[in-house]
C-alpha positions, 0 to 999 in steps of 0.5 A: 240066872242072875239077879241085878241088885239095884242101887236101891237094895244094896244100900237099903240092905246096909242101912236095914242092917243097921249101918249109919255113917260118919256125922259130921261135927258142929264146928266142921260145919260151922267151918262149910258155912263161912263161905255160904253167902248169907244174902242169898236165902237158905236152900240145901240141898243134901245129895245121898241125905242117909238118915239125915243127920246132916240135913237136921243140922243146917234145918237148926240153922234156918235152911230149907232143906231137901234131902235125896238119897237111892235108898227107900230105907234110909228116906223111912229112918231120916223120916223117922227122926225128924218132928219136921213137917215139909218144907221146911225139911224134906227127905225124898227117895231119889237117885240123882243121877237117873232121876229127872231133876225137874221132880225136885222141889226147889229149883236153885239152890244156894247150899247144894252138899254131897257126904261119902256119895261123890266116890260112889257116882258112876257117871262124875261129869254128868252129876257134876253138871246136873250139880252145877244146874241146881246151884242158884249163883253164889251157892256153894257146893260142898263135897265131904269125902275120904281120899286115897292118901289118907285111908288104908289100901282095904278102904281105898274103895271107899276113897276117891283118888285125885282125878276124882278130886280134880275133876271137881275143880274142872266143873266147879271155881274151887273156893276151898280145899281143906282136911278136918279132923273129925274122930274116925279119920281125915275127910277133904272139904271141897266147896267151890261156886 
C-alpha cells in the first residue's frame, strides 16, 4: 500500500535536511514597503514564512507580525531564531489552504506577503479569495516568485507561468509588477490591493 506524504511531511523534510530559501534584501523590502499605506495599523501576515527571515525584518520595521507555514520544522526553526515574544511576532503551524482563517490572531492585515509559495498553492482562486478576506481596506498583498521565463527549464517546477501571474490581477488591483535583481536570479514582485 502506498504511503501518502502530507504537505507538512514534504516541506518539513526539506527543512530537516538543512534547506532554507533565498532571503529578501533590505533594499527590496524597503521598495515593497514604499507601496504600503503608512496610515494603516502595521499588521503583517507572511504566508509560508519558512524560517521567518522576512517577518523578523518586518518586526524591526514596526510591524506586528504573524507567520504561518504548513511545515512544523519551519515553525520550530523560526521560533528558535527569535527572542521576541508573541503577540508582536508569532509563528504558527497553519496550512493556509485547509485551516480555518478565523483561527488567525489578527482579523485584518495591512500587509500580506507570500514569498516563494504561490506556485505551490493548489487552488489558487480559493487561496486568493481567502487572502482578500484577510486584507485590511487599503492594505497590500505582495507575491514574490520566480517566473518560468526567468529560470532554467529544469527549474520551472518552482516558477509561475504567465497565467498564474495573471490570476493575481483578476483578484487584486495591481499597484506594481516588477523584477528584482537579487543574488541568485531575477524574482517577480506583484503588489496589489
